[in-house]
N, C-alpha and C positions, 0 to 999 in steps of 0.2 A: 504494500500500500504506500502511495506517495505521501510524503509529508509536505505540508504547505510551507512555503518560504515566507517568513515575515520580514518586512522591510523596515529599516530604521528611518527616523525622520529625515536624516541627511540623504538617504538613498531616495526617498520619495521626492524630496526637493530636487535632487539631481534629475530624476526622471521627468518631473513636471517642467523643469527648466528646458529640457530638450524639446518638449512639446510646445511650451508657451513662448520661449525666447527664440529658439532655433527654428521653430515652425515645422518640426518633424511631425509627420502624421501619427495620430494616436495608435492606429492599427499596427504600423511599423514599429513603433516604440514598444507596444505591448508584446509583439512577437519577439523582439530583441531581448526583452527581459523575462519572457515566459509568463506574462501576465494576461489577465483578461482585460480587455479595454474598459470594462465597467469600473475596474479598480482605479484606473487613471482618472476617469470622470469623477468618481467619488472623492479621490484625493484632491482634485482641482476644486470641487465644491467646498470641501473642508478648508482648503487654503483661503478661498475668498470669503467664506463665512467667518473664519477666525482672524482674517487679516485686519478687520476693523479695530481689533483690540490693540494692534501694534501702533496705530495712529492716535489712540486715546491716551495721551500722556497726562498723567496727573502728578503734579509736583506738590509734595507735602508742604514745602515751605511757603508756597503761594497760598495754598488752601488754609494753612494755619494763620497766616497774616490776615487774610480776608476774614476769617472767623474772629480773630482778635479785634479787628476794626468793628465788626458787627456787634460784638459784645460791648465794646466801649460806647457805641451809639445807643444801644439799648439801656445801658447803665445810666447814661446821661438823661435819657427820657424818664427813667424811673426816678432819678433825682429831682427833675423838674416837677413831676407829678406829686412827689412827696412834699415839695415846697408849697405847691398849690393847696394840697390837703391840709398842711399845717396852717396856712393862712385862713382857710375856711374854718378850721377848728377853733382858731383863736378868735375869729370874728363871731362865731356861734357862741363861744363861751362869754364873750363880752355882751352879746345880746341877751343871753340868759341872765347874767348878773344885773343888767339894766332893767330887764322886765320884772325881776324879783326884788329889786331895790337893794341889792347887796353891795352896790358900788361904794 
């Protein structure tokens, strides 16, 4: 019984490069490597579906700085709201004292 050959990622890229860059026909490439052409189609699909991840670069330092700025802005808003609440509380206390005659 024949044992299936498994290909490494590097071998798959080499085979796909022959097809995609060199323009070699898939059927000819499949015959050369003893593959079924559907394997090459499947690998090509996987390459293009996974390729988007390569271009999605996330830099932690930029994300961290943006998050720090967002936190600073939100803390400033909270501080302003606390000041407004304190003013209203002070005014309310003054009105209560005035209405009860405790002044």
